MIRO-698745 format. One record per residue (C-alpha): residue number from 1; residue in one letter; x, y, z. Coordinates in nm, 2 decimals, m for minus. Each point is the difference from the previous one (the first is absolute). Example, Ala and Ser with C-alpha at 12.3 -4.5 7.8 and 13.67 -1.06 7.14 Angstrom:
{seq 1 type A X 1.23 Y m0.45 Z 0.78}
{seq 2 type S X 0.14 Y 0.34 Z m0.07}
This chain:
{seq 1 type X X 0.01 Y m0.01 Z 0.00}
{seq 2 type X X 0.11 Y 0.35 Z m0.10}
{seq 3 type X X 0.11 Y 0.22 Z 0.31}
{seq 4 type X X m0.22 Y 0.27 Z 0.04}
{seq 5 type X X 0.15 Y 0.36 Z 0.00}
{seq 6 type X X 0.07 Y 0.16 Z 0.36}
{seq 7 type X X m0.23 Y 0.31 Z m0.06}
{seq 8 type X X m0.01 Y 0.30 Z 0.27}
{seq 9 type X X m0.21 Y 0.21 Z 0.04}
{seq 10 type X X 0.06 Y 0.34 Z 0.16}
{seq 11 type X X m0.38 Y 0.15 Z 0.15}
{seq 12 type X X m0.31 Y m0.16 Z 0.07}
{seq 13 type X X m0.19 Y m0.04 Z m0.36}
{seq 14 type X X m0.40 Y m0.12 Z m0.02}
{seq 15 type X X m0.09 Y m0.30 Z 0.12}
{seq 16 type X X m0.09 Y m0.15 Z m0.31}
{seq 17 type X X 0.38 Y 0.11 Z m0.19}
{seq 18 type X X 0.17 Y m0.15 Z 0.35}
{seq 19 type X X m0.19 Y m0.32 Z m0.05}
{seq 20 type X X 0.08 Y m0.07 Z m0.37}
{seq 21 type X X 0.34 Y 0.12 Z 0.11}
{seq 22 type X X 0.05 Y m0.29 Z 0.26}
{seq 23 type X X m0.16 Y m0.21 Z m0.26}
{seq 24 type X X 0.24 Y 0.05 Z m0.29}
{seq 25 type X X 0.30 Y 0.08 Z 0.13}
{seq 26 type X X 0.23 Y m0.06 Z 0.34}
{seq 27 type X X m0.15 Y 0.34 Z 0.14}
{seq 28 type X X 0.14 Y 0.17 Z 0.32}
{seq 29 type X X m0.29 Y 0.26 Z 0.09}
{seq 30 type X X 0.06 Y 0.34 Z 0.22}
{seq 31 type X X m0.33 Y m0.08 Z 0.21}
{seq 32 type X X 0.12 Y 0.30 Z 0.21}
{seq 33 type X X m0.05 Y 0.22 Z m0.28}
{seq 34 type X X 0.27 Y 0.26 Z 0.16}
{seq 35 type X X 0.27 Y 0.10 Z m0.30}
{seq 36 type X X 0.30 Y m0.24 Z 0.03}
{seq 37 type X X 0.33 Y 0.16 Z 0.19}
{seq 38 type X X 0.29 Y 0.05 Z m0.20}
{seq 39 type X X 0.17 Y m0.34 Z 0.17}
{seq 40 type X X m0.36 Y m0.18 Z m0.09}
{seq 41 type X X 0.06 Y 0.12 Z m0.34}
{seq 42 type X X 0.31 Y m0.13 Z m0.08}
{seq 43 type X X m0.08 Y m0.33 Z 0.19}
{seq 44 type X X m0.27 Y m0.01 Z m0.29}
{seq 45 type X X 0.19 Y 0.07 Z m0.32}
{seq 46 type X X 0.27 Y m0.22 Z 0.18}
{seq 47 type X X m0.26 Y m0.32 Z 0.01}
{seq 48 type X X m0.27 Y 0.06 Z m0.27}
{seq 49 type X X m0.01 Y m0.13 Z m0.34}
{seq 50 type X X m0.27 Y 0.26 Z m0.08}
{seq 51 type X X m0.03 Y 0.31 Z 0.20}
{seq 52 type X X m0.35 Y 0.17 Z 0.04}
{seq 53 type X X 0.08 Y 0.37 Z 0.13}
{seq 54 type X X m0.25 Y 0.30 Z m0.03}
{seq 55 type X X 0.04 Y 0.36 Z m0.07}
{seq 56 type X X 0.13 Y 0.08 Z 0.37}
{seq 57 type X X 0.29 Y m0.27 Z m0.03}
{seq 58 type X X 0.29 Y 0.16 Z m0.14}
{seq 59 type X X 0.19 Y m0.25 Z m0.21}
{seq 60 type X X 0.34 Y 0.18 Z m0.07}
{seq 61 type X X 0.30 Y m0.06 Z m0.15}
{seq 62 type X X 0.14 Y m0.08 Z 0.36}
{seq 63 type X X m0.25 Y m0.18 Z 0.13}
{seq 64 type X X 0.05 Y m0.25 Z m0.35}
{seq 65 type X X 0.35 Y m0.05 Z 0.07}
{seq 66 type X X m0.11 Y m0.21 Z 0.29}
{seq 67 type X X m0.24 Y m0.20 Z m0.21}
{seq 68 type X X 0.10 Y m0.38 Z m0.04}
{seq 69 type X X 0.02 Y m0.17 Z m0.30}
{seq 70 type X X m0.31 Y m0.16 Z m0.03}
{seq 71 type X X m0.20 Y 0.35 Z m0.01}
{seq 72 type X X m0.09 Y 0.03 Z m0.36}
{seq 73 type X X m0.36 Y 0.19 Z 0.03}
{seq 74 type X X m0.11 Y 0.30 Z 0.18}
{seq 75 type X X m0.39 Y 0.01 Z m0.07}
{seq 76 type X X m0.08 Y 0.35 Z 0.12}
{seq 77 type X X m0.34 Y m0.01 Z 0.17}
{seq 78 type X X m0.06 Y 0.39 Z m0.18}
{seq 79 type X X m0.02 Y 0.17 Z m0.35}
{seq 80 type X X 0.31 Y 0.24 Z 0.06}
{seq 81 type X X 0.36 Y m0.13 Z 0.10}
{seq 82 type X X 0.19 Y 0.29 Z 0.07}
{seq 83 type X X 0.02 Y m0.22 Z 0.37}
{seq 84 type X X 0.22 Y m0.21 Z m0.19}
{seq 85 type X X 0.33 Y 0.06 Z m0.20}
{seq 86 type X X m0.07 Y m0.19 Z m0.33}
{seq 87 type X X 0.32 Y 0.03 Z m0.15}
{seq 88 type X X 0.18 Y m0.14 Z 0.31}
{seq 89 type X X m0.25 Y m0.30 Z m0.01}
{seq 90 type X X 0.00 Y m0.04 Z m0.38}
{seq 91 type X X 0.40 Y m0.02 Z 0.04}
{seq 92 type X X m0.01 Y m0.26 Z 0.23}
{seq 93 type X X m0.18 Y m0.23 Z m0.22}
{seq 94 type X X m0.34 Y 0.09 Z 0.22}
{seq 95 type X X m0.31 Y 0.10 Z m0.16}
{seq 96 type X X m0.25 Y 0.23 Z 0.07}
{seq 97 type X X m0.36 Y 0.06 Z m0.05}
{seq 98 type X X m0.29 Y 0.19 Z 0.11}
{seq 99 type X X m0.38 Y 0.02 Z m0.02}
{seq 100 type X X m0.09 Y 0.24 Z m0.25}
{seq 101 type X X m0.34 Y 0.09 Z m0.07}
{seq 102 type X X m0.21 Y m0.10 Z 0.27}
{seq 103 type X X m0.02 Y 0.28 Z 0.19}
{seq 104 type X X m0.10 Y 0.25 Z m0.30}
{seq 105 type X X m0.36 Y 0.03 Z 0.06}
{seq 106 type X X 0.05 Y 0.04 Z 0.43}
{seq 107 type X X 0.28 Y 0.26 Z m0.05}
{seq 108 type X X m0.23 Y 0.22 Z m0.22}
{seq 109 type X X m0.27 Y 0.01 Z 0.20}
{seq 110 type X X 0.18 Y 0.07 Z 0.32}
{seq 111 type X X 0.16 Y 0.27 Z m0.22}
{seq 112 type X X m0.31 Y 0.17 Z m0.07}
{seq 113 type X X m0.13 Y m0.03 Z 0.33}
{seq 114 type X X 0.29 Y 0.22 Z 0.07}
{seq 115 type X X m0.07 Y 0.25 Z m0.22}
{seq 116 type X X m0.36 Y 0.02 Z 0.14}
{seq 117 type X X 0.12 Y m0.01 Z 0.34}
{seq 118 type X X 0.22 Y 0.28 Z m0.07}
{seq 119 type X X m0.24 Y 0.24 Z m0.22}
{seq 120 type X X m0.31 Y m0.06 Z 0.23}
{seq 121 type X X 0.17 Y m0.03 Z 0.36}
{seq 122 type X X m0.14 Y m0.33 Z 0.07}
{seq 123 type X X 0.23 Y m0.11 Z 0.25}
{seq 124 type X X m0.08 Y 0.35 Z 0.20}
{seq 125 type X X m0.34 Y m0.03 Z m0.03}
{seq 126 type X X m0.02 Y m0.36 Z 0.09}
{seq 127 type X X 0.12 Y 0.07 Z 0.39}
{seq 128 type X X m0.21 Y 0.29 Z 0.05}
{seq 129 type X X m0.33 Y m0.19 Z 0.09}
{seq 130 type X X 0.24 Y m0.30 Z 0.20}
{seq 131 type X X 0.15 Y 0.30 Z 0.19}
{seq 132 type X X m0.33 Y 0.20 Z 0.09}
{seq 133 type X X 0.09 Y 0.30 Z m0.19}
{seq 134 type X X m0.28 Y m0.01 Z m0.24}
{seq 135 type X X m0.24 Y 0.37 Z 0.01}
{seq 136 type X X m0.19 Y m0.06 Z m0.25}
{seq 137 type X X m0.01 Y 0.07 Z m0.35}
{seq 138 type X X 0.13 Y 0.32 Z m0.16}
{seq 139 type X X 0.12 Y 0.17 Z m0.33}
{seq 140 type X X 0.33 Y 0.08 Z 0.04}
{seq 141 type X X 0.11 Y m0.26 Z 0.23}
{seq 142 type X X 0.23 Y m0.31 Z m0.15}
{seq 143 type X X 0.06 Y 0.14 Z m0.33}
{seq 144 type X X 0.20 Y m0.24 Z m0.22}
{seq 145 type X X 0.05 Y 0.03 Z m0.38}
{seq 146 type X X m0.17 Y m0.15 Z m0.27}
{seq 147 type X X 0.19 Y m0.22 Z m0.24}
{seq 148 type X X m0.25 Y m0.02 Z m0.32}
{seq 149 type X X 0.19 Y 0.20 Z m0.23}
{seq 150 type X X 0.33 Y m0.04 Z 0.11}
{seq 151 type X X 0.35 Y m0.12 Z m0.10}
{seq 152 type X X 0.14 Y m0.32 Z 0.11}
{seq 153 type X X 0.37 Y m0.01 Z m0.09}
{seq 154 type X X 0.11 Y m0.35 Z 0.02}
{seq 155 type X X 0.38 Y m0.07 Z 0.05}
{seq 156 type X X 0.02 Y m0.40 Z m0.11}
{seq 157 type X X m0.29 Y m0.09 Z m0.25}
{seq 158 type X X 0.07 Y m0.39 Z 0.04}
{seq 159 type X X m0.26 Y m0.22 Z 0.08}
{seq 160 type X X m0.07 Y 0.19 Z 0.34}
{seq 161 type X X 0.01 Y 0.33 Z m0.14}
{seq 162 type X X m0.25 Y m0.12 Z m0.30}
{seq 163 type X X m0.27 Y m0.14 Z 0.22}
{seq 164 type X X 0.04 Y 0.31 Z 0.25}
{seq 165 type X X m0.09 Y 0.22 Z m0.37}
{seq 166 type X X m0.32 Y m0.22 Z m0.03}
{seq 167 type X X m0.12 Y 0.07 Z 0.31}
{seq 168 type X X 0.13 Y 0.37 Z m0.04}
{seq 169 type X X m0.19 Y 0.04 Z m0.29}
{seq 170 type X X m0.33 Y m0.12 Z 0.16}
{seq 171 type X X 0.03 Y 0.33 Z 0.28}
{seq 172 type X X 0.04 Y 0.22 Z m0.30}
{seq 173 type X X 0.37 Y 0.06 Z 0.05}
{seq 174 type X X 0.22 Y 0.08 Z m0.36}
{seq 175 type X X 0.25 Y m0.24 Z 0.00}
{seq 176 type X X 0.41 Y 0.09 Z m0.06}
{seq 177 type X X 0.31 Y m0.23 Z 0.02}
{seq 178 type X X 0.35 Y 0.01 Z 0.02}
{seq 179 type X X 0.18 Y m0.36 Z m0.07}
{seq 180 type X X 0.31 Y m0.13 Z m0.18}
{seq 181 type X X m0.15 Y 0.00 Z m0.31}
{seq 182 type X X m0.36 Y 0.01 Z m0.13}
{seq 183 type X X m0.32 Y m0.26 Z 0.04}
{seq 184 type X X m0.10 Y m0.16 Z m0.31}
{seq 185 type X X m0.21 Y 0.23 Z m0.19}
{seq 186 type X X m0.32 Y m0.22 Z 0.07}
{seq 187 type X X 0.03 Y 0.04 Z 0.38}
{seq 188 type X X 0.08 Y 0.35 Z 0.02}
{seq 189 type X X m0.33 Y 0.11 Z m0.24}
{seq 190 type X X m0.18 Y m0.26 Z 0.19}
{seq 191 type X X 0.11 Y 0.24 Z 0.35}
{seq 192 type X X m0.01 Y 0.33 Z m0.18}
{seq 193 type X X 0.35 Y 0.02 Z 0.11}
{seq 194 type X X 0.22 Y 0.28 Z m0.05}
{seq 195 type X X 0.41 Y m0.13 Z 0.03}
{seq 196 type X X 0.25 Y 0.27 Z 0.12}
{seq 197 type X X 0.35 Y m0.10 Z m0.09}
{seq 198 type X X 0.09 Y 0.28 Z 0.23}
{seq 199 type X X m0.06 Y m0.08 Z 0.38}
{seq 200 type X X 0.09 Y 0.36 Z 0.12}
{seq 201 type X X m0.27 Y 0.12 Z m0.24}
{seq 202 type X X m0.27 Y m0.26 Z 0.11}
{seq 203 type X X 0.01 Y 0.08 Z 0.37}
{seq 204 type X X m0.01 Y 0.38 Z m0.05}
{seq 205 type X X m0.34 Y m0.04 Z m0.14}
{seq 206 type X X m0.13 Y m0.30 Z 0.19}
{seq 207 type X X m0.28 Y 0.06 Z 0.26}
{seq 208 type X X 0.07 Y m0.36 Z 0.13}
{seq 209 type X X 0.31 Y m0.17 Z m0.04}
{seq 210 type X X m0.03 Y m0.40 Z 0.06}
{seq 211 type X X 0.35 Y m0.19 Z 0.03}
{seq 212 type X X m0.05 Y m0.36 Z m0.17}
{seq 213 type X X 0.35 Y m0.08 Z m0.12}
{seq 214 type X X 0.24 Y m0.26 Z 0.17}
{seq 215 type X X 0.34 Y 0.10 Z 0.23}
{seq 216 type X X 0.27 Y m0.09 Z m0.20}
{seq 217 type X X 0.31 Y 0.22 Z 0.06}
{seq 218 type X X m0.09 Y 0.21 Z m0.32}
{seq 219 type X X m0.32 Y 0.12 Z 0.16}
{seq 220 type X X 0.14 Y 0.05 Z 0.36}
{seq 221 type X X m0.12 Y 0.32 Z 0.13}
{seq 222 type X X m0.12 Y 0.05 Z m0.37}
{seq 223 type X X m0.26 Y 0.27 Z 0.14}
{seq 224 type X X 0.33 Y 0.19 Z 0.13}
{seq 225 type X X m0.03 Y 0.33 Z 0.20}
{seq 226 type X X 0.04 Y 0.20 Z m0.29}
{seq 227 type X X m0.29 Y m0.20 Z m0.20}
{seq 228 type X X m0.25 Y 0.03 Z 0.28}
{seq 229 type X X 0.04 Y 0.36 Z 0.01}
{seq 230 type X X m0.15 Y 0.01 Z m0.37}
{seq 231 type X X m0.32 Y m0.10 Z 0.13}
{seq 232 type X X m0.28 Y 0.18 Z 0.06}
{seq 233 type X X m0.07 Y 0.15 Z 0.34}
{seq 234 type X X m0.34 Y m0.12 Z m0.01}
{seq 235 type X X 0.08 Y m0.37 Z m0.13}
{seq 236 type X X 0.01 Y m0.31 Z 0.19}
{seq 237 type X X 0.25 Y m0.29 Z m0.02}
{seq 238 type X X m0.05 Y m0.34 Z 0.04}
{seq 239 type X X 0.20 Y m0.31 Z 0.03}
{seq 240 type X X m0.10 Y m0.36 Z 0.00}
{seq 241 type X X 0.34 Y m0.13 Z m0.17}
{seq 242 type X X 0.31 Y 0.02 Z 0.25}
{seq 243 type X X 0.12 Y 0.27 Z 0.23}
{seq 244 type X X 0.34 Y 0.04 Z m0.15}
{seq 245 type X X m0.11 Y 0.15 Z m0.30}
{seq 246 type X X m0.10 Y 0.34 Z 0.17}
{seq 247 type X X 0.25 Y 0.24 Z 0.19}
{seq 248 type X X m0.20 Y m0.03 Z 0.31}
{seq 249 type X X 0.15 Y 0.25 Z 0.17}
{seq 250 type X X m0.08 Y 0.22 Z m0.24}
{seq 251 type X X m0.37 Y m0.06 Z m0.05}
{seq 252 type X X m0.01 Y 0.06 Z 0.38}
{seq 253 type X X 0.13 Y 0.30 Z m0.01}
{seq 254 type X X m0.20 Y 0.14 Z m0.32}
{seq 255 type X X m0.36 Y m0.15 Z 0.16}
{seq 256 type X X 0.14 Y 0.22 Z 0.33}
{seq 257 type X X m0.01 Y 0.33 Z m0.18}
{seq 258 type X X m0.25 Y m0.07 Z m0.19}
{seq 259 type X X 0.17 Y m0.06 Z m0.38}
{seq 260 type X X m0.16 Y m0.33 Z m0.04}
{seq 261 type X X m0.40 Y 0.00 Z 0.13}
{seq 262 type X X 0.08 Y m0.37 Z 0.13}
{seq 263 type X X 0.07 Y m0.35 Z m0.04}
{seq 264 type X X m0.13 Y m0.39 Z 0.02}
{seq 265 type X X 0.26 Y m0.22 Z 0.07}
{seq 266 type X X m0.01 Y m0.36 Z 0.03}
{seq 267 type X X 0.42 Y m0.02 Z 0.00}
{seq 268 type X X 0.25 Y 0.15 Z 0.17}
{seq 269 type X X 0.39 Y 0.04 Z m0.02}
{seq 270 type X X 0.09 Y m0.20 Z 0.30}
{seq 271 type X X m0.28 Y m0.21 Z 0.09}
{seq 272 type X X m0.15 Y m0.13 Z 0.24}
{seq 273 type X X 0.16 Y 0.33 Z 0.13}
{seq 274 type X X m0.20 Y 0.32 Z m0.10}
{seq 275 type X X 0.15 Y 0.37 Z 0.02}
{seq 276 type X X m0.17 Y 0.14 Z 0.33}
{seq 277 type X X m0.07 Y 0.31 Z m0.23}
{seq 278 type X X m0.21 Y m0.24 Z m0.25}
{seq 279 type X X m0.19 Y m0.10 Z 0.34}
{seq 280 type X X m0.05 Y 0.36 Z 0.08}
{seq 281 type X X m0.14 Y 0.15 Z m0.30}
{seq 282 type X X m0.22 Y m0.31 Z 0.00}
{seq 283 type X X m0.14 Y 0.09 Z 0.33}
{seq 284 type X X m0.07 Y 0.37 Z m0.18}
{seq 285 type X X m0.19 Y m0.17 Z m0.25}
{seq 286 type X X 0.27 Y 0.07 Z m0.24}
{seq 287 type X X 0.10 Y m0.30 Z m0.14}
{seq 288 type X X m0.16 Y m0.39 Z 0.05}
{seq 289 type X X 0.26 Y m0.29 Z 0.07}
{seq 290 type X X m0.12 Y m0.35 Z m0.05}
{seq 291 type X X 0.26 Y m0.32 Z 0.14}
{seq 292 type X X 0.07 Y m0.09 Z m0.36}
{seq 293 type X X m0.31 Y m0.18 Z m0.06}
{seq 294 type X X m0.04 Y 0.06 Z m0.32}
{seq 295 type X X 0.01 Y m0.39 Z m0.10}
{seq 296 type X X m0.17 Y m0.11 Z 0.27}
{seq 297 type X X m0.31 Y m0.22 Z m0.10}
{seq 298 type X X m0.04 Y m0.34 Z 0.09}
{seq 299 type X X m0.05 Y m0.09 Z m0.38}
{seq 300 type X X 0.36 Y 0.16 Z m0.07}
{seq 301 type X X 0.20 Y m0.14 Z 0.26}
{seq 302 type X X m0.17 Y m0.34 Z m0.12}
{seq 303 type X X 0.10 Y 0.05 Z m0.34}
{seq 304 type X X 0.35 Y 0.13 Z 0.06}
{seq 305 type X X 0.05 Y m0.32 Z 0.20}
{seq 306 type X X m0.09 Y m0.23 Z m0.26}
{seq 307 type X X 0.21 Y 0.21 Z m0.27}
{seq 308 type X X 0.29 Y m0.10 Z 0.23}
{seq 309 type X X m0.08 Y m0.36 Z 0.01}
{seq 310 type X X 0.00 Y m0.01 Z m0.38}
{seq 311 type X X 0.30 Y 0.14 Z m0.01}
{seq 312 type X X 0.16 Y m0.21 Z 0.22}
{seq 313 type X X m0.17 Y m0.33 Z m0.18}
{seq 314 type X X 0.13 Y 0.09 Z m0.32}
{seq 315 type X X 0.37 Y 0.07 Z 0.11}
{seq 316 type X X m0.01 Y m0.33 Z 0.23}
{seq 317 type X X m0.13 Y m0.18 Z m0.34}
{seq 318 type X X 0.27 Y 0.16 Z m0.21}
{seq 319 type X X m0.17 Y 0.26 Z m0.20}
{seq 320 type X X 0.03 Y 0.36 Z 0.02}
{seq 321 type X X m0.23 Y 0.14 Z 0.25}
{seq 322 type X X m0.26 Y 0.25 Z m0.18}
{seq 323 type X X 0.04 Y 0.34 Z 0.23}
{seq 324 type X X 0.45 Y m0.04 Z m0.03}
{seq 325 type X X 0.15 Y 0.34 Z 0.04}
{seq 326 type X X 0.32 Y 0.09 Z m0.10}
{seq 327 type X X 0.23 Y 0.30 Z 0.03}
{seq 328 type X X m0.06 Y 0.14 Z m0.34}
{seq 329 type X X m0.38 Y 0.04 Z 0.05}
{seq 330 type X X 0.06 Y 0.22 Z 0.30}
């Protein structure tokens, strides 16, 4: 009988996924759902044939140098792979996979929700009644901003950006986007989307900006202090991609000074730590902060796990995993 590969999973996954992993492979689970310590992660890469990390596990070159000779696959439970040094892994003969495509609709839903939450002050309003502060309706109280007729600038027009555009059109927003290249003409026409080759020019003209591109070395602080200053004073910024894409410190200063009207953030530069000044702005109602829950649906997490299983099974059976990630793709 062929020996089953040793699979180490770094965090708790949905029960159905953990059960299937145990059925198929010699699987070691993390039953406590606490992030592995550096020592535990080093032990995992030394002993595993397959490592299943999550986006909170940093799989860098130094860690990979400690990998045992049997580690041949890192099947990331996540769409992004910015937590993994893919080039270092490939150089050691380790295949890397991810779970693309299954979180598109969930993340687009949450992005639209954040746009509405910031523009219409939903989180502020949701606290008023529980806090016992509502004295009744008033014609000038709790005024937000209408989004119908406004311009939405999408930074990154991949699957999630396009799904957001479809939702935003239904709300009456006009769609603009910046991307490395034009989307296919058919999609551009369907979304009635305007392409901006210059990110600077787009930012200066948008009422709402949504960040939907992946985090790579090229997109680190893509929205730099200089670029953020181009935004209109009444504009809002939403980020459900990765915190590192925005210069968070600069954004905080601009909101504090009134140079940008507000922001909705589901991701942060130093997760799980959040800038105390951002927290203070949230208490003042100027920003909406969510704990990285853009893709957090039962359906999405199960679909991610199923992709992990398919990638492992394909690899173990001697086939190319369907979601292989190469350095040239980043």
